[in-house]
Every structure is written in structure tokens, then in C-alpha cells.
N, C-alpha and C positions, 0 to 999 in steps of 0.2 A: 785620194790615191789608193788603189787596190793592187796588191801584189800577191801572186799565188804561184805555187809549184806543185806538180803532180809527180809522184814516184811510187816505187813498189813497196815501200815500208807500210805495214798495217797501221791503221789509224790509232789503234791502242798503243802501239810502240811510239808513234810520233807524238802522241799526247803526253806520254810519260816524259820523253826528252824535252818537250816544249815547256813543261811545268816544273822541271827540276833545275834550278839555277846552276848547280855544279856541272850540269851536262851542256850548258850553252856554249862554252868555248870549243867543244868538240865538233859542233856543226856551224858555228858562226865565228870565223877566224878574226873578225873585227873586234871580238870580245876576248881580251887577253886573260881576264879573270873576273869573277863575280863574287861579291859579298851579299849575303841575304840573311834576313832574320829567320827564315824557315827553309827546310830542305825541300819542301813541296809548296808551290805557290798557294796562297790563301788571301782572301780579302784583307787588306791592311798590311801585308808583307812589305817591308821596306828594304832597300839595299842600294848597292852601287856597282855599276859596270865600269871596269877599267879597259880602256881601248889603247890603241897605239899612241906613241909619243907622249905618254903620261896623261892622256885625256881620261877623265873620269866623269861619269854622269850618274846622278842619283835617280832612283825610281821608287814608285809606290804602286802596289797592285790594287786596282779598283774593284774588279769583279772576277770571280772564277766560277764556272759552271761545268762540273765534271760530266754531267749527263749530256750536255750539248757539246762538250769539248770546246769551250770558249773561254777566253780570258782577256782582260783589258788592263792596261797600266798607264800611269802618267810618268813621263820621262822628262827630267829637268826640274827646275824650280821656278816658283813664282809665275810671272807672265810668260816666261820662256818655256813653261811646261807644255808638253805635247801629249795628247791622248792617242794611243794605238790599240786597236782591237785585233785579236788573233782567234782564228777558228781552225779546227781540224775536222775534215769531212772524209768519210770512207768513199772510195771510188769503185766503179763497177768491176774493175779488174782485180779486186782484192787489195789494191794499194790505197793511197790516200792523197788528199789535197790539203796543203797548208796555206792558209789565207791570212794576209795582213792588210788591214785597212787603216788609213790615216784620214779621218774626216775633217771637213772644214778648211779654213784658210791655211792651216799648217801643211796641207797636202801640196800646195804650190811651193812652199819654202823647202820641203823635204824631198823634192824631186831628185836631187843628187843622191839621196839614200836609196833610190829604187834599185840600182845595180847591185850594191852589196847585199841588199835585202833579198833580192831574187836569188843570188848565189848562195846565201845562207839557207833559205828555204829549200832550195834544191838539194843541198847536202842533208838537210833534216829529213826529207822524205825518201832520200836514196839509201841512207844507212839502215841496216837491219841488225837485229841481235842474233839472228839465226834460229830463233824459236818459232814455233807454229802458233799463229793467232787464228781464231775462228773467223770465217768469212762473214762479212756483214752484207745483208741484202741491199743492193742499190740497183734501181731500175733506170735504164737510159732510154732516151727518146731522140730520134733524128728529126731535124727540121725538114719539111717538104718544100722543095724548091721548084717553082715554076720557071720556065726558061727566061722570061723577061725579068723576073725578080733576081735570078741567078746572075744575069748580066749586070744589073744595077748594083748588086751587093758586092761583086768581085772588087770593085774600085775601093771599097771600104774594108776589105779583108773579111767579108762575110761569105763563106763558102761552106759546102757540106762538111769539109774536114775541120772547120773552125767553129762549128755550131753544135750544141748539144743541150739537152735538159736532163738532169739527174735528180732522182728522188731517193734519198736514203732514209734510214730510220728516223733521223732528226732534222735533216736539212733539205731544202730545195736549192739546187745550183743550176744556173743558166749561163752558158757561154754563147756569145753572139759576136763572132770576130773578136775585136779587142775589148768589147764590153762584157761586164759580168753583173749578174744579179744573184745575190746569196742571202738567204733568209731562213730562219727556222721554219719547219713545217707547221708548227703551232701558230705561226703568224699568218698562214693562208686561211682566209675566211670563206671564200666561195669560188666556184668554177662554173663556167658556162661556155658551151660550144657556140662559136659565132663565125661570121664570114661575110662574104660579099664586100671586099675592101676595094677602094680605088687605088690603082697603082701609083698615081702621082703622090698620094698621101702616105703610102706605106712602104714603098720599095727603097732599097739601099740601106742606109744606116738606121739605127733606132729612131723612131718618131715620137715626139712629145705632144700629147693632146693639150691644146690650149684651154679647153673647157674644164677638164678634171685632172690634168697633169699625169694621166696614165701614160705608159710607155708601150709602144708597139714594136715587137721584134718579129717582123713579118716577112716571110719568104714566098708567099703565094697569096692570091686574092680570094681564095675559095673558102678555106676553113682554118680555124685556129681555136685555141682554148684561152678564154679570158679569165684570169684569176685575180681576185681582189685580196687585199691584205688588211689585217686589223690595224697594223701600224705601217705607214708608208715606208718604202725601201728605196735606196739609191740604185741607179743603174746607168742612166744616160750621162750623168755628170761625174767626172773623176774626183771632184772634191766632196761629193756626197751632199752638196748643198741642196740640190734639187732631189726630191724624193717622190715616189709614185704610189698612189693608193691602189693601183692595179697594173697588170701587165698582160699583153696579148702575145701568146706564144704559138707560132704557126708550125706546130709539130705535125708529123705525118699521122699520128694516132691520138687525136685530142681526147677521145673518150677513155682510152687506156691511161693517159696521163691523169685525167680526173679521178679515175679509179685508184691509181697509185697514190694520189694525194688523199684518198679516203673521202672524196667528194662526188663520187659517181651517183 
């Protein structure tokens, strides 16, 4: 399960509030109060979140990467513990994206948590401190839609307004209708301009290659950029059980995207 929200708050601001437990109740109403060992999250930080009706859940911080603006925690105890991964990405408009991913079988169990999680992340990226934060360079790329592909994609929510590729200082972000691919730029291994796709095999929703498990996010049959990853990434499967060693992105300017990734 992947949940995200986009808003005007700068990524640096969002990251600070995301990693200070005392600030959590201010943007996540389902958290009445938070106890934590540390004022700022660090690997090994332990604590407890108090929710409504006296519900309390223990947590342990697994990883924190301040450069990537990424952190993970384990919520609950024993076999009931669930891992959640969180990322903050700068957006092209000077705002930010807050991302929550729940991998594995827990994604199905936690589907009811999707709505309150979305509401909380929207509050997180909406709030601002009123200060000025330096803009972070983020390049955006539109998908190139051929008429036949546009018609096929519309039924799956894949349209020009719901598709984009963004390359920031640390992250590659891809939106393809309701599907997302999010991975650090350091995980991108190579890029190659490709094309001449068969409509029946590439139009509409994302397509999974049965030969190498690559994913095609294709809106035309002429040209796209094929990127490969050092470590496979999830995209087509909301539980993140299926991962992809590569992705084909049918952007309008594949060469410019390769250059933005430093792979031209």
C-alpha cells in the first residue's frame, strides 16, 4: 500500500515535522499524544502513540536517512508488528510530497488505515511555518500520449493530468494514474532510449514483462526511456510483493530525462 500527499510546504519543513514526535499530533489527529525516547527520530528510538478511546501502540524506529529524508518504523509488537516506510520528496512547484508505504501482506490488512493516513499526510504538507526555504531543483517530464493509447489509458485513470515523472536531487518519482514508482536516484543504474512497442502489449494500465518482471508505463508505441535499477522496485503491485528490475517510461523527452538522471 502506498499513500502520498502533495502540498505547498517545503520539503525541509515537512521533514522536520515528520521526524519530531512532539509535532505528530499537530498534523495527525488520530494521534492524541506521543511518548518517545528522542526529540528527533534516530535508529533505535522507541516510544508509544496514544490514539482515541485509550488505544496505545508501541513503536521502534528502524532507519533514518536525513539526506534522503527517509525513515522507517515498526509499529506494534511481536507478530502483530507492521513495518512502514516514509519519504519526503521536493516537488517541482517548491512544495513537497509525503509518501507512506506499507509493504507485504500487511498492506491488505491495513487498507482501512488508508483514509486517515491520507488525511494526515495532506495536513502535513499543507501546513507551513511562514519561513522561507530555498527552492530545490526538481525537473518534471510529461508523458507523450498517442491517440490510441490515450483512449485505452482513460479507462484506468491514465491521462495527461494523472501522469508525470519527476527527478529531484535525491529521488525519482513516477505517477501513472493510480500507480506510483518511487526510488532514490542512486538506485537508477542505466537508461536507454527504446521504442517500437506493440499496442496490445503496452496500452492501458502498467504491463508486467513475464520474461524479466520489468514494468512498462507506456502511452505511445514510438519512443520511451528504459531505466534499470540496482535493486528492484515496486510499482504495479500495491502490496510491493512484485518488484521490477527496470521500467519503461514513455515520456515526451526521453533524452532529457536520461540527462536529468545523469545517464545521458
